[in-house]
N, C-alpha and C positions, 0 to 999 in steps of 0.2 A: 692917587698919591704922587706927590712931586718926586722927581729923581733924587733930590737932596734928602727928602724924608725916607725914601726907599734905601738909599745908601746908609743913612744913620741907623735905620731899623735892622738892616742886614748886619752892620758892624756890631750892634748890640747883641744880636743873636749869636754871632760868631764868638764874641767875647765871653758869653756865659756858657758856651759849649753846646748850644742847641742845634746849630747847623755848621756845616763846613761849606765853604764857598771858594771856588776858583773859576773865574769867568770862563765859560757861560754856565757852569754846572753848580747846582746846589745839592747838598746831601743832608737830609734831616737825620740827626743823630739820635740814637735810641736813649731813652732814659733808663738808667739802671734801676731795676726793680728786683723784688725777690724772685729767685728762680723757683719754678714749679718742680715738685718732686718727679713728675712724669716727663719733664722736659728732656729732650734728647738732642744730641749733637747730630747735625746732618751727616749722612754717610758720604764717603768720598765720591761715590758714583753720583749721588744726588747733587753734590756741589759741582761736579763736572757738567751735569745737565743744566744747572742754573747758570753757570758761567758761559756755557755755549749759547744759551738763549740770549743772555745779555750781550755777548760778543756779536751775535747775528743782528740784533736790533741796533747796536751801535754802528755796525758796518752799513746798514741800510739807510741810516739817517744822513741826509745831505749836510755837507759841511762847507763853511767858508774857508778860504785859504788860511786865515789865521787859526782856524780850529783844526786844520789838517795835522799840524804838529802834535797836538794833544791826542788826536785820534791814533796816530802812529805810536805814541808813547804808551797809551792804554793797551793797544793791540799787542805790543811787545810784552807788557806786563802779564796780560792774560795768557799768552803762549808759554811764559816761563813758569807760571804757577800751576 
């Protein structure tokens, strides 16, 4: 796929709300569907474990100097939540 086509496709997906993109990260957004009756909200402790795993993986990932600022911002957000 050419860089121009990739950029166009990415823009289309962002416009229709299927992905969020902020270089270099993509986030696939969930489609809203009917909630199951047995669906449960994650417990606060479970969310803490998940965010800890994400933070650890993020901190292990090598970064370029331009990505260091984003890493710092995400780390500060994770600590405050």
